[in-house]
N, C-alpha and C positions, 0 to 999 in steps of 0.2 A: 285333896291338898292337905298337907299336915297342919297341925295346929301352929307350928312355928311360922310357917309361910303365911298363914292367914294373918297372924299377929303382925308380921313385917308389912303386909299389904295394907292393912288398916292404918298402921302408923304412917306410912308414906302418904296415903290419901288424906290423912289428918294434916300433915305438913303442907300438902298442896293447897288444901282449902284455907289454911291459916296463913300462907305466904302471900303478902300483898303484891309480890312480883309475879306470882303465877295464877292467882285467883282473880277473876273478873277483869281481865286484861282490856276489854273494850266494852263500850255501851251495848246493851242488847239490841238496839235498833240501828246498827251501823251498816245495814244493807237493805235493799228494797224488799226482800222476802221476809225480813224481821221488822219491817217498818211498824212504828207505833201507830195503833188505830185511834184516831181522834174522836173521842165520844161527843158529838155535837149535841148542844142542849136544844130545848124547844124553840129557841130563837135562831138556831143555826150558829150559835157562838160556842167557843171554848176558851176558857182562861185557866191555864195550868196553875198548879201550885207554884209559889215563888221558888226559883232555882230547882225546878223539878227535873230538868234534863241536863245533859252534859255532852260536849263533843270531844272531851279529853280522852285520849286513848283510841279514838276512832280511826279507821283507815280510809284513805281515798280510793276511788275506783277509776281514776284517770279521766273521769268525765270533765267536760269543759262547756260551760254555758256562756252565752253571748256577752253577758255584762260582767262576767267574773274576770278578775285580774290574773288568775292562775288556775291551774288544774286542781281538781278536788284533792284535798290532802287529809282532812279530818271530817268526814261526813256522817250525819245521822239522818234517819229517814222517818217520815210521817206519812200516813195516808188517811183519806177521808172520802166520804160519798157526798157529792155535791147537794147542798140544800136548794130550796127554791129562793134564789137570790140573784140579783143582777150585778152584784160586786162583792168581792171578799177583800179583807185586809189581814195580812199575816204579819205579825210583829214579833221579833225576837229581842229580848232585853237581857243583858248580862254584863260581865266585866269588859273593860275596854280592850278590843281586839278587832282584827279584820273579820267581817262577817259577810258571808256570801249566801244568797237565797236563790232557790230555783223552784218553779212549779212545772211538773211534767204529767202527761197523761199515761194511761195504761200501756200505750205503745212506745213509752220512753221518748216522746216528742216534747221538746221544750215549748212551753206556753208563755213563760215570762221568767226573768231573772233579774237580780239586782245585787249591787255591791257598792259601797260608799266610796271606795278608793283610798281611804285611810282609816285608822283605828277609831272606832266609835263604841258607844255603849249599847246602841240599838240599831236595828236595821228593819226596813218595812218593805213589803211587797204587795202591790195592788193589782187586781186582775178582774176583768168583766168577761162574761160569756161562758160560764160553766154550764155544762148540761146536767140538769137535775137527775140525781140518781147514779151517775157515772162516777167511777173511782178515779182519784187523782193522788199524786205524791208530792210532798214538800220535802226539799233537801236543804238542810242547814250545814254549811261547810266553814271550816276555820283554816285558812292557809298555814303551812308550816312556818313561813317567815314572820307571822305575826305572833302576838302573845297567845297563849293557849286559851281558847274559849271554854272555861270550866263550866260551871253551873249557869243555866240560863232559863228564862221564863218564856213560854210560847203563848201567844194570843192569836186566836182565830176568830175574826169577827165578820158578820155580814151586814150589809147596808141595804135597808129596804126602803124604797120610795113608796110611801103608803100614806094613808090619811093620818098616820100618827105623826109623821115628821117629814118636812120638806127641806131641801137645802136652804140654809139661812145665810143671808148676805150681811156681814158685819163691816161697817165703814169706820176706819180708825179716825180718831180725833186729831186736833192740832198738836197734841203731844205724842202722837203715834201709838195710842192705846185704845182698847175697846173691851167690852164686857157683854156676855150673854147670860141668860137665866134659863131654867128649865121651862118656865112658862112660855118663853119666846120660842123654844125649840119643839115642844110637844103641843099638839092640838088638843083642845079641851074635849072634843068629841072622840078622841082616840081611845080604843079599848086596848089596854096593855095588860098582859098577864099579871103584872104587879100594879094593881090599881087600888083606889080607895085610900082612906086616910091612914089605914094600918101600913101602907107601903111607904118605906123610907127611901127616897130617891136622891141621887147625887150625880154630878157631872165630873168626868175625869179632868176636864179643863174648861174653865169659864172665862178667863182673862187672856187677852191676846195682844200682841204687839207687832212691830214691823218684821220681826223674824218669822211670823206666822202667815205672811201674805200668801194667798193661794188657798188650796183645799186643805182643810183639817178635819180629820175623822175623830169625833168626840164619842166617848163611850158613856152611855147612861146606865147606871147600876141601881137596881132596886132590890130591897130586901123586904119580902112579904111578912105577913104575920106569922106564917108557919116557919120563918127563918130561912126560907129558900131564896137564893140570889138569882136575879134575872138581869140579863144584859141586853142592851141594844146599842146601835151605832147610828149616829146622824152626821151630817156634813155641815161644816161651818166655813163659808167662803169669806176670807178676810181680804178687803180691798182698801185701797188708799186713793181717794178722789181729790185730795187737796194738792194743787200744784206748787212747785217750789217758787221761792222768790229769787231774783237775780240782781246783782249789781256788778258793774264792770267799769274799767277806767281806760282812757286813751293812753297809748304808750308809744315810745320811740324804740325802734330796734335797729341794730347795725349788722350789715353784712360784713364779715371779717374774713371770708375765704375767697372773695371775688366771684362767688357763684350764687349762694342763697343762704337764708337763715330760716330756721324753724322756730315758731313761737309756741311756747307752752301755754294752753288756754288758762292754767292756773296763775300765769303771770299777768293775765288780763282781767280775769273774773275774781272778785273778792270772795274768798272762800274761808278765810280764817276769821270767824265771827267772834267778836269780843265786846265787852262793855267798857266804855271809857267814862271817866269821872269828870264832873264840871262843877265849879263853885264860883259864885253862889247860885242858888236856885233861881231860875228865871223869874218866878213870881213868889218872892219870899213872903212869909206871913208877918204882918206888922207886929213888931215887938218880939218876934221869935228868933231874931238873929239870922245869920246866914246859915243856910242848909246846903249840904252837898247833894247833888242828884247825879244819876247815872243815865246815860243814853246809849243806845245801840246803833252804831253807824250802819248804813246800808251794806248788805252782804248776801251772798247766795246761800240759802239754807232750805231745809225741807223737814217735815215731821218724821220722815223715815229715812232721811239721809239721801244725798245726791250720789248717784252712781256714775254719771257721765258729765264731764266738762268738755265742751268742744267749741271750736271756731269754725265758721263757714270756710275759712282759709287760714292755713297754719304755715304754709311754705311760701316764702317771698323771695323772688329772684331779682336780678338786675332790671327786669321789665317792670318791677313794682316800686322803684325808687319814688319817694314822696308819700302822699297821704293815700290810705286805702281804707274804704268803709267795709267793715267786717260785721257779721252777725255773731254774737256770743250766745250760747245755748247751754242750759243745764237740764238734766233729766233725772227723775227719781226712780226708785225701784219699780214703780207701777207704770212708768212710761209717761207720767205727767211731765210737762216741760214748761220752761220760761225762757224768753229771748230778749235781747237788747242790742242796740247798735253801738259800736266803738270805732274809733279812728286809730289805725296803726300806721305810724309814719316810719318809712324805711330809709335809712342812710347807708352809704357805702364808705366804710372806714378801713377797708382792706389795706394792709401794709404790703408794699412790694417785696417780692422774694425773687432773687436772681438765681437761676440755675443754668449752667452752660457746660458744654463739653469741649475737650481738647480736640484740635484738628491739626492736619498737615496741609501746607500750601506749598506751591512751587513758584520759583521766580519765573517771570515771563521773558520774552525776547527783549523787553525794555529793561530788564534787570530788576523789576519791581514785582512784589506780590501784594496785591490790593485785596484786603479781606472784608467780606460782607458780614456784618454782625449777625445777621440771621442764620449764617451757617453754624454758629456756636450755640444757638438757642436750644435749650434742653428741658423745657417745662417750667419756665418762669411764670409768675402770676403777679398781677398788680391791679386787682380790682375790676369793677364792671367796665370801665372805659378802656381797659387794656393798657398797653405801654408802648413806648418807643425804646429802641436799644442802640447801643453804640459800644465802641472799644476805646480804651485809653490810647491804643495805637492800632492803626489799621493798615499802614503802608510799611513794607519791609524791603530791604535790599540785601546785598551780599554780606554786609556787616552783621546781619541778623541770622545768618545760616545756623541751624541747630535750634534749640529750644528757647522760647521767649515767653516770660511770664507777663500777662497782660490782664488788665482789669476789664471784665464784661459788666456793662452798666445798663440798667433799665430805669426809666423814669415814667411815673404815672401822670394822669392828667392834673393832679394837685401839686406837681413838682417834687414829690418824694422820690428819693434815689435809693437804689440797692445795687450792690456790687458783689462779684465773686471772682476769684482768681482762675484763670485758664492758661493752658500752655499751648502756644502756637508754634508748631515745628516747621521752620523754613527749609525747603529743599531746593536744590538746583539740579535739574536733569537735562539741561541743554548744553551740549558740547561746544567747545570753541570753534571759531572759523579760523583756519590756518592757511596762510599763503607763504610758500617758501621763497627764499632768495639765495643767490650765490654768495659764498663767503670764502675767505682764505685764511689759513692759520699756519703757524710755524712749528716745526719740531723743535724740541729743546736741544741743548748741547749734547745730550746723550742720544739724540736721534729718535726721541719719543714724544707723543703728544696725547694727553688724556683730556677730552672735552667734558667739562663739568657743566658749563652754561652754553647752550646752543642758541642763544638769543640772536647772534649774527645771522643764523640761517633762516630766520623768518622775518617777514616784513610786518613790523608792528604798526597798527593804526596810531594816530596821534594820542588817543586816550585809551589805549588798549587795557591798561590796568585801571580799574574803576576807582575813582576818588571817593573818599569818605564824605558823606553828605549829612546835613543836619536833619533831625527828625523832631517834629513837634507833636505833642499829645494833648488830650483833653476830651471833654464830652463830645464835641463835634469831631468827625473824622479828621485825622491828621493828614499832612501832605508831605511831599519831598521837594527840595529845592534843586534837584539835579535835571530838570527838564532841558535846560540849555545844553547840558552835557550830552543828553541822550539824542537830541536833535543832531548834534555834531557827530556823535558816534554812529548813528544810522546812515548819515550821508556819506560816510566813507566806504569805499569799495576797494577790493583787491588788497586787502591788508589783513593782518592777524588780529582777532579781537575776540571778546567773550561777553556774555550778557551780565556776568558777575565780575570775577577777578581771576586773571591768569595766575596759576600757582607755579608751574614748573615747565621749562622747555629743555628737551634733550634729544640726543640722537642715538641710534643703534646701528652698528657698534660705535663706541665712543673712544676707542684706543687705536693709535696709529704709530706706524714706524716708517723708516726710509723706504720700505716696500710700497708704501701708499703715496709716495710723492706723486704730485700731479693732480688731475681732476678725478673726484670720487662722487658718485650719486648716493645720496644718503636718504634715509627715512627720518624725518624730524617730527617729533611728537610734542604736543602742547596739551597740558591738563589744567583744569581750573581748581578752585578751592574744594569742590565737591567730588573731585576724582574723575569728572567727565574728560575724556581724552579724544583728540583728533590728530591724524598724522598727514603729512604731505611730503613730496619729493623736493630735495634741494641739493645743489652741487657744492661740494666742499673741495677747495684746492689746497693741497698739502705742500708747503714750501720748506726748504731746508733751513737750518739755523745759520745765522750770519755771525761769524766769530769776530768781525771787525768791531773797532771801538768808535763811539761817537762822543764828541765833547759834551753834548747836552742831550738828556733824555727826559721825556715827560711820561708820567704814568697816565695812560688814557682810560684805564678801567681798574677796578679793584682785582686783586689776585695775588699770586705768589711772585716774589722778587725774581726768581729764576725762570719765570714764564716769559718767553720772548713775545707772546701775544698781548702783553699789556703795556709795551713801551714803544714810543714814537719819538722821532727827532724833532716833532713839532707839537705845540700845545694843541690838544683836540684833534691831532692828526691821526693817521692810520698806523697800525702796527708794522714794524719794519723787520722783525725777526731777530733782533739782537737783545742783549741784556747789558746792564751797566758794567763798565770796566774801570781800570785804575785812572783813566783820564776823563771819566764822565762826571759831569755835574748832574745830579739826580733832582728832579723837581716833582713833588707830589702835591696835588691840590684837589680837594674834594673826592679822594679815593682812599681805600684802605688797602694797604700793602703789608703782607706777611713775609718776614725774612726767616727762612729755615734752610740752613746749609751746614754740611759737615766740614766744609772748608772755610778758610778765612777769605773774606771778599774785601778788596780794597777799591775805593772810589775817591774822586777828587773832593767832592762836597755833597751834602744833602740839604735841600731846601723844603721845608714844610710850610705850605701857605693855606690860609683859611679859604674855603670855598662854599659853594652852595650846599654841598653835602659834606658830612664829617670828613676830616682829613686825619689819617691815622697811620702810623708806622709801628708795627709790632715785631720786636726782635724775639722770636720764639726760641731759636736755637742757632748756635754759631757765633762767629765774631765778624762784625761789620766795622771796618776801619775807614776813616776819612782823613785825607791828607791835609785839608785846609780847615773846614768848619762845618758845624751843623747849625743851620739857621732855621728859626721858628718864628713865624709871623701870624698873629691873630690866634683864634681859638683852634688849636691843633692838639693832637694826642701822640705821645711817644711812650711806648710800653716796652719793658724789658723783663724777661723771665729769669729764673735762677740760672738757666744754662744758656742764656743769650746775652751778648755783650756788644755795646756800641761805644766806640772811642775815636777821638781825633788824634792823628799823629802829625805833629808839626815837624817838617823836614827842615 
């Protein structure tokens, strides 16, 4: 190699060693084969120098131990040969981070593991059952999601049950505190390597409180005359034997959902302890004036704090209305408890809530739809005693076909009401009963006939068209006043009727000429207001137009002036097939007649008389002339359009 090449190689090696990004990338003990050998002291202990080790830069090996929250991410390894001990305590202390520990044997089998679950400054692992002289490994891991575990201290301690020290039980006082001394922990007869007056000894912890309940491993450190440090570990079991006090009150609670109520024990047990002032003092000193004193009302408290407030029964249902004797109980951290009896009185104050659904109903043969309120119920609630329900309207007839908005009402046992709106859709699916009958009709002067209303071809029952009836509403189911009508309706036979209301009557075909003169068998159709239709056979006799004149004519039905089927020579008589002419006196009473003609029509006179139904003459088109007069008596109507004219010609 040339001198130049050697120079370049030395320079690059220098840069590598100097570069923090390239030199010393990971701790030297980040794998099992490079594990740090723990040099145990004569007592089987090892206390590293402060911040002697680090996990920063270490790599994980994808190992996962039972108590770890995640796989190994930054692991460093330690190994040791087991001393003669029945228990070891491994402690890692460092900056706040996630710390995971594991103890494994030479076969890579897990013996124990630990992890606190959140970031801490230290983590500890305890284990019993090592085999003296066998090799074991300790894994310290720091998950990537936590803060980096930089420098840390490792403590390896053994606990020897011997004549030197035995587990010491420390009972906390009323304030939750306790203290131990070296003399209490070490037996006088004990020979410890650091003995005599030259040995300076100290405890790692001598005062304890409620946070130390349970086993606490305390390190005894001694420094001999030769300056050598000796360590030992003993066990302090902290207990709390003082039971808590309890105070509770009787309460009233309300069921508001109609089912149950859950009582919080803290609403029964006094747990907010406080001092209250009182003035003057109950026994003031003579001449000293009045002095204020403080007293503490009864409450639940404990020297280490209460961890459980409970009642023997917390859920009360409708079966528990009234007084209930319940046991109140408090428990402290050590399981000490106190109890007392309380009375919980349960009331039902549930407000009713109405919930209902829309429904469809059909008219029956009697023309009525009677609705049961239970059909609309859809999850209403009204307390422990339930409710009764009703509708503001529960009976419907043909006047109510379609949608009807109704109040659904519930009432609880205390008389409280709740309502909601519902829609009841009334339908009619029953077809009319049709009975045909013979009729006769006349062709007009042009030899034609168009039948618009085929009522003469059916035999109508006396009350075939349903009369409107009065409905009554309220909390109690309403009724209808049409029972007498229905009795009459159902007693009629062999006539045309419907359970609701007849809407239209027609025939097919409905147009006729001279070719149809004589008797014709027709299909007559009857439909109700809901479109239900029934047909029957009927005979229609077509007669010719009579061109003769009559001195007096009466309109026997509403219709067109030029229709020969609306005129008779008698009041309430039958049609005679003629129309008014120049010698006719025309009488209209209780009918509506439309005059629509392209030709001028001349009559003798027109009389309009008030009748049971409206009387109306409507001049729509053309000219209607009267030789003598137009007479109007009572409440009648005479209408003329812009192209219709009515006039009297005096001859």
